[in-house]
N, C-alpha and C positions, 0 to 999 in steps of 0.2 A: 049377788054380792051387794053388800050394804052401800048406801050412798056415802061418799067420803066428803069431808070438808075440803075446801079449796087448798088449805095448807097440806092436808094429808095426800090429796091427789098430786100436788106438786112433789111431795116427798117420794111417793110411789114412782112417779115418772122419772125423777132424778135417779132413784135407785136402779130403775130399769136401764136408763141411759148409761150409768156406771157399769152395769153388768155387760151390756152390749159392747161398749168400748173396750172393756177388759178382755172380753172374748176375742175381739178383733186383734188386740195387742198380742194375746197369747198365740193366736193363729198365725200372725205374721212372724213370730219368733220360732215357729215350729220348723224342724229340720225336714227337708224333702225326702231324705233317705229313709228306707224302711227300718223299723225297730228290731226286726228279727235278726238271727245270725246271718253273717255274710255267706256268700256262695262258697268261699274257701272253708268256712266253718262247717257248712253243711256237707261239703265233700269229705272233710276230715272225720266228721261224725259217722258218715256212711262207711268210710274205710275202717274205722274202729269197730263198728258193728260187724262188718264182713269178716274182719280178722278174728273177732271173738267167736263168731259162728264156726269158722274154719278150725279154730283151736279146739272147741268143744267136740266137733265131729271127729277130729284127729284123735283126741283122747278116747272117745268112744270106740273108734276103729281099733286102736291099739289094745284096749282092754278086752275087746271081743275076739281079737285075733290070737 
């Protein structure tokens, strides 16, 4: 890396400090809960998939019978 003038070095350090403090600020505002679907949503999705599979199997059984 090339040698920086004192003014440029101060500007680089100030930019780094702004980025670090900004990252800390964003991190402190983050929600502690997970971002994925809730457990109730996962249960509903699983039930919907199970019902869809049962319906497909029922239609196949009726058609072949």
